[in-house]
N, C-alpha and C positions, 0 to 999 in steps of 0.2 A: 552093747549097741552103741555105735558111734553117734555123736550129736551132729545135726546138720547146722552148720553156721553160715550165716549170710553176711557178707561184708558191706560196709557203707559204700564202697566203690561200685557195687553191683546195683543196689536199689536206690542209691542216693541218700544223702543225709537229710534228716528232718530239719536241720539248721542251715539256713542259707549261707552261701559263701560270701566273702567280702565283695566280690564283683556283683553278685546278685543283689546284695543289700544296696549298693550304690545305684543300681538300675531301678530298684523299687522306689528309692527316694526321689529319683528324677522323673519317674513315670507320670505322676499326676501333673507335673509342670508340662511335660511333653504333650500329654493329652489335651491340656487346656490350650496350649499354643495351636494345636491342630484344629481345635474347635473354633478358635478365633479366626484362623486362616480360612476356614470354610465359610464362616459368616461374612468375611470380607469379599471372598471371591465366588461364593456360591449363589444360590437362588435369591438370598436376601438383597444382594447388591443389584442383581439384574432386574428385580422387580421395581426398583426405584429409577431405573433408566428412563429418560424421556423419549417417547416414540417419535417426536417431531424434531429431535436434536439435529441441527445442521441443515434443516430443510430450507430451501430457497427456490423461487420460481417466479411465475407471472400471476398477477391478480387482476380481476376486473371489478369495476364499480357496479355494485348491485342495487344500491339505494342511497338517496340523498333527500332526506325528509326533514322539514321544519317541525320541531317538536314543541317549542315554546318561545315566548318573548320575555325579555327582561328589561325593566326600566332602571336606568342608572343615569340620573340627571347630570347633564342636560341631554343625553342621548339615549335612544332605545336600542337594544341589541336583540338579534335573532339567534337561536340555538338550533343547529342542524345535527341530525344523526346520520353519519356516513357509514356505509357498509361495503366492505371489500371481501371478495371470495376468490380462492385459487382457481385458475382456469382448469386445472386437472382435478376435477372433483371425484373422478372414478377411482383414483388411487387411494388405498386405505392409509397410506402414509401422508396424504395431504391434510393439512390442518383445516378446521372448519372456518366458516365466514367469521370475520371480526367486525365489531361495531365500535365506533368511537364518536365523540361529540366535538363539534367545532363551533365557535361563536364569532359573529361579525356584526358591525353596526347595521341596524335595520335598513338604512339607506343603501347599503351595499349588498343586499341579498342576491340580486341578480348577478353581480360580479363574483360573489362567492360560488354560486352554482356553476357559472361559466368556468371558473378556475378548476373545479374538480372534474368537469366534463372534459377538460384537456387531458386529464389523466384517467380516462375511462379504462385503460389497460396500462399497467405499470409493474415494475419489479417489486417483489416483496420477499420477506423472509421471516423466520422465527428469530427473535432477539437472542443472540448467542451468549449474552452476558446475564440473562435473567432466567433462573431455574423456574420461577413461577410462570413466566410467560411461555416457556417451553411446555410445561405440564398442561397449561390451559389452552395451548395452541394459539396464543395471541400473536397476530401478525404485525410486523413492521412494514408499513407501506411507504414506498419512496415517492412521496408527494411533497413538493415544497410548501412551506407554510404560507397561508394566505395573508397578504398585507394590504389592507384596504387603501392605504395612501398610494399604492402603486397602480391599482387597477380602477379605483373609484373615479367617476367623472367629477367635473367641477360641481361644487355645491349649487343646487338649483336656486334661482332667484326667489326671495321671499315675496309672497303675494298675499292679497287679502288682508284681513285684520291682524294676521301674524306680524305685519309690519309694525304695528304698535308696540309689540313685545320687543322686536328687534331694535326699535328706537328707544326703548326704555320708557315708553309712555303708558304706564299702568293706569294713570288717570288722564285721559286726553283732554285737550282744550275744547270744551263744548261751545265756547263763544265763536270759534271758527267753524267753517263748513256750512254746507247748504241744508236748510231745513226742508224735509219732504212734507208737503202740505197734505198729509193724510193722517188722521188720528183715529184711534180705536178706543171705544168707551166701555165701561164695566159697571155692573150693579154694585151696590154697597157690600163690602166685605166679600167680594167674589173675584175669583181668578178666571172665570169663564167669559170670553168676549161676547159682545152683544150680537143680536141676530144678524145684523148686516155685516159682520166682520168677515165672513167667508167671501162675499162679493167684493168687498174692499181689498182683501188680500189678493184676489185674482187679478184685479186691475193694477194693484201696486207691483205685483210680481212681473207683469208684462212691462211696466215702466222700467223696473230695475234691470231686466234682461236686455232692454234696448239701450241701456247706459253702461257699457262694459267699463267705462272709466270710473264708475262708482265702485272702487275696490273694497271699501270698508264702510259699513253702515251701522251706526249705533241704534239699537232698539232699547229705549229707556221706558221703564215702567214707573208710574206715579201712584201715590195714594193720597187720600185726604185725611184731615184730622180725625183721630179715633180709630184708624185702621192700622193693622200690623205691618211693619216695614217689609217683612218677608213677602207680603202680598205684591209688592212692586216688582220683585224679581219674577214671581209666578206669572204676572200679567205680561211681562216682557217675553218670557219664554213661550207663552201661549201664542203670541203673535208670530214669533220666530217659527214655531211649528207650522202655522198656517202657510207661511211663505215657503218653507222647505217643501211642503206638500205640493206646491205649485212648480217645483223644479228649480228653485234658485239655489245656487251653491252656498252651502253652510259657511264656507270660509269667508264669505263677504259680510257676515254678521257678527256683532258682539253685543251682548246684553248688559244692561246696567239697571240698578235700582236707585231711584232718586229719594233722598231722605226729606223729611219735613223741615222747613226752615224755622227759625226762632221768631215766630210772629208774636205780636203783642197779645196780651191775655184776652182782650176783647175781640181779637181777630181769629181766635182758635175755634173755628166752626167748620163743620163738614160741608164741602161743596161738591156737588155731583160732577161738575166739569173737571175736577182735579183727578177723578178716577179714570185715568187714561193711559195710553201708550203713544209715544211720539218717536219719529225716526229722523235721523240726521246723518248726512254724508260726512264722514270723518276724513277719508282719503279719496281724493278724486284726481285722476290723471287724464290729461287731454290726449 
């Protein structure tokens, strides 16, 4: 019986050829490059694409709200939150409303609001240079920066007792000026005015209202020997409160506390008449 023989050319050799070995060696590298190409061009890249990229259009002013005040001597500042929203809110490709804060001197609040009302509708876009702004849908609104010196009116004239500060008179000259012939008395160690104080305050308020030239009036509290100095200020403020309740402008008053002089030892006694409040016109204009 003849033997059946099968050649390598028919079934293929179990040993790879030289060309096959070269392909197998390069195979893993080729597969790796293909995977990297897919990562760069496939779903991973498209998922990071910003949906608002290149957006531009028109926006409208939706809100202008004062959120807080800040003291920065010698001026106070007001902080406003400004809100702009795209006009085309129906499109899914339109970004949401954006809010940002602006600050201006408190004296210029009205001018700041008028400035933004001029741009109730204005051009806007997504910042093309910021990936973060694009992802968050943060708008760039074409509104010129508010400059107070350009829109603010002339500074108002200083009136009332603020004129003392403007003149640098922290301690005014009490020798000058007109004494108002009305006094308020107090009981020992008390900051509560006497029973007739309300009626006196009503009459005094009428007099002050009839004298618009009395721009600044000092209300000075006094104590007698043996009383706490803080009680002098308490008494002055109590009388000021009575006058304000009668409708007199608070800007016309300034309160002071008078300290006890250095009297001789034998003169250091408590005197009821020293427990009082006196008033004096510090600034009078004809």
